[in-house]
N, C-alpha and C positions, 0 to 999 in steps of 0.2 A: 885433868882432861884425857889422861891417860886411858882411860875407859872409853871413852869417844874415839881415841886413836884406832884402838883394838876393834871397838865396833865398824870403824869404816873397814879395816882392814877385810875384815869378817864377809862384810856387804862385797867387796870388790872381788872375793873369792868367789861368793855364789853365785856374782852375775857371770864371771868368766866360764864358770859350771853352766848355768842357765845358756851362756851362747854356744854351749858345746852340747846340751841337751836338745835345744832349738834344731839346730843343725841337723843332728840324727834324727830328728822327726821328718825334717823333710827330705832327707836320704830315705827313709825307710817309707813313706809314703810313696816316691817314686819308685823303687824297686818293688813295691806291691801293687803297684798297676803295670808293671811288666810280668810280677808273679801271676797275677790274675789273668794277662791275656793269654799266657801258657796253659794256666789251667782250664782254661774257657775253650781252650783248642783240642785240649787232648779229653777233655769230660764226656764229649758225646760220643766217641771213639771207644772210649772205656764201659760207657753204660748202654751201647750197642752191643759192644761183645759180651758184656754181662747177662743181656737180655737173650740172646743168642746160646750162650752157654747152659745157661735155664732151660731152653726150650729142648736142648738136646740130651741136658740129664733127666727130663722129663718123656722123652721119646721113647726109650727104651730101644735101642738101635742094638743091632747083631754083634757090634763089637763096644764092648763097656771097657773103656780107660778105668785105670786104677785108682785115678783122682777122683771117681764119680761114685765108689763103692765104701759103703757106710762098713764099719767095723767095730768091735767093742775097744772102749777106751780105757787105755792104761797108760799112755802117756803123752801130752798134747803139747805144742810146739807154739810158740808166738813171735811173730816178726814185730818189733816196736819200731815203729819212727818217730823220733824227737829233733831238737835244732842241734848243731854244731856248738851257736853261742848261747849267751843270755841275755840278759836285758829285755825280757820279751814278755815281762809280768807273770801270770801263773800259767802259761802255755804248757810249758814240760811238766811243772806240778801237778795240774789236773790231769795229764793225759796219765802218768806213771800213778798217781792214785787208783785211776779207773782202772788200769793193770794190775796192778798187786792186789786191790779188791777179787779181783777177777781170778787171778793166781791162788788167790786164799780159797775160792771156792771148788777149785779144781783138789787140790791140795788136802783139804777136808773130806774130799771124796775118794782118798789114798790113789789120785793119780798123778804123776810126775809130771813135771815142765822143766822144757827146754826154751832156750832163748835165742833169738836170732834179733841183734841190736843196728838198726841204722842212726846215727846223730850221736856228738860227743855227750850230751847231756845223760842221755840213756845209759851208755857205757859207764860213765860216773858214778848214775844213783846204784847201778845193779852192782859195781864193784864193791861198793859200802854197803848195800842192802842184801847183799847174797843172790845166789842162783845159777844155773847150771847155764852157762852162756857158751853157744857152740861156733857161733860166729856173729862179727863184728867191722860194721862199715862206719868210718866217720870221715871229717874233713869234705861233704859232699858239697860242692857247689851252688851258687841259686841258680844255677842254669843244670839241671842234673842230667847225664847222661847216663842210658842203659847200661852200659858198660861198664858203670862204675858200682851197679848195684848187683848184678848177674851172679857175680862170685858168692855173696851172702846167701842168696836167695837161693842158690842150687845146692848149697848145705843141706838147709831145711828141707828144701823139696826133696833130693837124695835121700836123706832120711826116712823120710815119709815112705817112699819107694820101696826101700829095704826094712819098712815096718817098725823102725825106730820110735816113732810117731803116727797117732791114728788122727790125729786133727790139726791143723794149721789155721791159728786165726791172724789175722793183720789187725794193729792196731795203731791209729794216726789221728791226728785233730783234723778235722771236716770244716772248710771255709763256709761260714753261712753267711755271713757280711762281715764287714770292716770292725763289728763292735763284739762280734760274736762268733769264736771259733768252738766247736763242739767236739771232746774228745769220744771217737767211735773205735769200738772192736767190733770186727766182723769175722766169720767165719771163711778161711780161703778155699781149704781143700779137706774132708771132699765136699765138690760141689755142691753149694746149698742150693736144696729144688726149691725155689719159690715158686709160689703160685701166681699164676699170670691172672689177674681176675676177667681181662681180657680173651683166656683160653678157655674156651667151653667143653674143648674134647683135646685129646693128646693124639699125635701126629708125630710120623716118623719122616725124615729127610730121604732124599735119593742122593746117595753117595757115587763120586765118581772121581777118581780111579776105585778105592774101595773106604770105607767107613772108616777104618785102621789109622791110614796115613794123615787124613783130613781131622778128624778128630785129635790125633796127638799133634796137629800142628796148631788146630783153635787153640786147643786147652795149653798149650806153653805160650801164644799170643797171649791169651788172655789172662795167666797168671804175672806175665811181664809189664802189661798194661795196667792191672790191679794196684800192684807194687810201684812201680812207674808214677802212677797218677795220685797215688797217696803220698809220694814225696813230694812230686811239682806243688800237689795242695799242703803240706806241712809247709812249703817255703813262705805260699801266700800266707797262709796262718802266723808264720813269724815274724813277717814283715808288717802285717796289720797291727799283732800284737806288740811289738816294738814301737812303732808308729804311736799307739795308744799310750805304752808305757812311758816314753820320752815326753808326749803333751802331758801327761802326768805330771812328771819330773818339772817338766818347765813352769808349769803353773804352781805347782809345789814350792820351788824355786822364789817365784814373784811373790807367793804370799809372806817367805819367810824375809826375803829383803824388805817388804811393808814392815813389816811387824819389828824388825833391827834398826831401821830405820825412826820409828816411832820411838824406840828406845833411847836410842842417841839423841834424838831432838828433846828427848825427855831431860836426858843428861846433859844435854846442852843448856836447856833452860835451867835445870836446878843449878849448875855452875854460874851462869849469870846473874840468878838471883842470890845466889851465896856472893857472890862479890859484889852487887850492889849492896846488900847488907852490911857488908864489912866497911865499905867506903862511907855508909850512911853514919854506920857506927862510930868512924874514924874520926868524921866531922862535928858528931855530935859530941865527943869525947875534947873536941879541942876547942 
């Protein structure tokens, strides 16, 4: 019965692991709800300011901010938002695959790439994969503060202002629902002139005191809100993916326990049958 003892020990170990994964699943579900609330509070502001900026970019005002000007592309920058921790399925892998494919397309065109990384997983990946990392932030809390992100983002924006990069892209996971998180890359600057289907004609705004001050303030708030919203949304994606991954791990542990218990029962039955055969054989010999 040594084999049965070993199986019992293995089953006990898996049951302990199952308890841990089940607890982590419940914790992730709780954190996901809080992250969703933060995300839903910030998304209307982020979407609205993006629409206003798009209108301003189409309005051709008397002052044209440098972040609105298109120029020949010789170098691009990517701001990549990943998680600090693992155990969240393919969330980071899918995003980094998308980023690498996009980077490859630019490199094939002879365009150089700079990287600004937010999240420990992205930092670790590009440390082994390679790439020109000019700024990095990690250990972002589950309730991120804008102050934690400004430093790294400012490095990339200053580089754009100096002409060091000609386009900046923001790469992050977008929360679709609990089961689906979609890796997305979108242009941050120069401001993308999105065509509003409801906009039948172009217009300009009346500025007070002047266009320069208002547009500079508006664009700064816009860029801050976009990156902050991307980080908040990524936290929600992380918790949703972690909840699904832990549920899958708990279910797999249950299946494995069932298989091992069946093997143990078969081994016990075989041992009992063997013992009975020996008893019967001994009695017959007598």
